[in-house]
N, C-alpha and C positions, 0 to 999 in steps of 0.2 A: 501250805495249808495251817491255819490258827487251831490249838489244840487246846484242851482245857485245861492244860498244863500251863500253857505258854499266857493261856488269860489270868490264871488263878497269878502269875506270877508280876503280872502288869497291874493287877487290882491291888496286889500286896505292896506293890512301890507306890501305886497312886494314895494309897491312903495312908504313908507313911510320909510322901511330901505333901499330903492334906488332910492333917489329922483332924480338922475339925468340920463336919460334913452335914449338909440335909440331905433327907431322904424321901423320897418321894417314891409310896410303891400303890401299884394299882392289881386289878385283877388277877396278874400273871403270877403274881407271888403265891396266891392263894389256892389256886388249880390244884398244886399237888396236894391241898387238903379236902379235894374231892369236890371244890366250888367251883363251875364252869366259868369260862372267859365269855366276856361280851364280842367279841370280834376275833374272827380270824389272821394269819399273821402279815396278810396285808391292810387290816384296820376295817375291814367290812364288816358292818353288822351281821350279826349270824340268826338274829329273831323274830319276830313279828314287831310292830312297834310299840316301843315301851309307852308305861302309862305316864301321861305327861302333867305335872301339877294341876294346870287351870282344870282339866276334867275333872282331877279327884276333888276338889272343891267345890265344883258345881254339879257334878252328876253323882246322884246314887246310887246308879248302875254301874257306873267306874270303881266306886267305894264295894260295891258286892264282887263286882271281878274281880277283883286286888284281892279282897280277903277270902275269896274261897280259894284261889289258887294259893295265898299265901298258907292257908289254912293247912295244905298238903306241905309246902317247899319249905316252910317254918323249919319242922326237925331236923330238918340236912345242916342249916345251919348252926342252931343250937347244937348239935351233935360234932360237928365237926371236930378235927384238932391243929393246933398251927404244927406247919410241916418244919424240914432244917432249913428254911428260908427263914421263916420268920425267929426260930429260935439263934441261928445266926446273926440277926442283925440287931435282937437282945442284947446276947454277947458284946456285938460290935459297941454297942450304945454302953454297955457297963463298963469297958474298956476306956470310955473316955471320948469315942468317935465320932461320936452320933449330937449332936446338939439338937436336933429334934426332928422326928418322924413324923413325917405327915402322910396319910393314906387318904385314898380315893375308895377303899373301899369299907363295907358295912359290918363287917362280921365280926369286930374285934378280935381277930386271932391273935392281932400284933399286942396286946394288952394281955390276954392271957397265954403268951411263951414270955412273958417279964420284962418287955417294953415298956418306957417310963416316956413321961413326958412328948405324947403322940397328940396329934388333931386328926380327929376323924373329920376328913373337909366335907365326905359327903351325909353327914350323920350317923347313928347306929341303929342297925336291925331290933337289937334285943330291948329297946323301951317302945315304947307309944305313948304319943301327947295330944293334950285336946285344943282343938284350933280356937274352943274359947276362953277358957284357963289356965292353958300352958301347964296344966298338973301333968306327968308322968306317971306310967304304970309299967311295969316288966312285962313284955311282951307275952311270957307263958302266962300273967293273968287273961290276955286276950284271946290265948288258943283255949283257955277252959271255956271263956263266956261264948266266944263261936260255938263250943261243942258243944254247950248247953241249952244256946238257942237254935243250934240248928243241927239238931241227933241223925238226919238224914245223911250230913257231910261223911259220918263214920262210915254210912254203910257204903257210900259210892266206890267205886271200880277208883283205885288211884291210877293216874298216866305216872309212866316210866320215864318220861323226861324230863329232868331237875334241871332248872334254867339259873341262873344267877340270882345271887341275893333274895334267896326264898322265896323265888315263882317258879309255877309248876306249871306244863302246858295241861292242865284240863282244860276241855270243851266249854265254849259260852255259856250253855245251856245250864250248866250245872249252877251256875251263880243265878239264876231270874229268881229264887225263892231264900237265897241267903240273908237273914236276918244280921245286920252289920250292928255290935255292941253299941251305946253312946255312953259319953263319960258318964261315972256314976255321981260326981259331983256335980254338976251342970247342966247334963244332959247333952253337950256340944258335940262337935262330930269330930271320932279318932283318927289320928293316921300315925302312921311311922314317923319315928323319929331321925327319918333321911330326906335328902334332897331329890325330891321326883326330877326326872329331865324336865326344863322348861322352869322350874325352882329356883333361887336363888343361895349361893351360899355365904350365909351369914358373914358379914365384914369382918368380926371379930378374927374369925379363922383364917382371913386371907392377909388381914395386915401382921398377925403373928408370925404366917410363915414369911412373907416379904422382909421383914424385919431378923427374920433368923438368916435368910439367904444371905443377906447383908452382912451378917457377922462371919458368917461361913466361909469356907475355904474354898469348896465347890457343892455343887448339887448334883446327887446320885437319882436317877430315875428308875423304877425296877418293877417290871413285867407294866407296863401302861403303855400301850400305844398312841395317849394324848391326843385323841381326835376329838376330847370333849377341853373347852377352852379353859375351864376350872382348874386343870391341872398343867397343861401346856403355858395357860400364863406362867408360871413361876421358872420356867425355861426360859421365855423371853426377858424375865427380868435379870436371872442370873448372865445371861447371855450379854444383855445391854452392862452388867458391871465386870463384865470382863471375867466372870467365875467359873473356872472350866465344867462342863456339863459332861456327863458320863451316862450312858444309856445301857439297861441290861433287859436285851428283848431281842431274839431273833428274827423277828418280823421287821415292817416297817411302821416307822413311829411317824409322827406329825414332826417333831423335832431333828430329824436324822442329819438336817442341813446346819442344825444348831450345834450338835455335837463335838466335843473334844474325845470321846473317848466313846467305843459302843463293845458290848459283850454279846456273844448268840448262843453261850452254852448257856442251857437251864438256871434259872436266878436262885434256885434251892441249891443245884448241884456245885456252884460257883461260890456260892456264899460259905456254904458249909465246910467249902475245901479250905478255908481261911483257916481252922484250927482253933485250937483255944489260947495260941502263943505265935500268932502269926505276924500280929501290927505291934 
């Protein structure tokens, strides 16, 4: 049976042999910071159907539902702290081993841990964007506006089930009367600066990642089941170029058949085990 010590030795050896890495992270790396993952160990979706991009754009009631739930869920994301896995990747980058860090998460914990050269593939939750004039405002501004326009939200009984990305399992009836603030500049519809399901990842982010993979010695995927194509495409690209693919995931992933190595130990434990003078 492979132990944590065995995997740590394998990982150290791999980094020594492949010193220029592209790293892709998913929800699993933030689980240690108290942010739930979307899927179980087999890659099955754990929650009700997520909000779709088209519904958010077209349906005011969808926007009411989103912002009501986000009103309760945002503070947990705002207050979450980077864990040992985030800090270990920042250290690995400072040591010169990470050419680019790409994350499917929207929590900005990599940046708060000290990582640079980060691509937020699916956007960032700490910012809100106007669909008309493209101006951005901090998510905390939106929180204050929601509270001001909807004083009743502060008195509702809050649900206890935190979901990924600042979502909270509140009854839909709570959203029926929610007033959603508009853009102060042009009156346009405001949207969290993230890529909803059914939305499109900006091409620039994809191209920068593909260019980095072409330069790199290997691709590491940490804490993602890769069920969504936006991340899986990079595994296919690395495989097509003959680049090693290493997965950090105790469960099933969509790229298992493409992997050169797969580590099952908790990613924050394995990453932090490298130590300051590991490679």
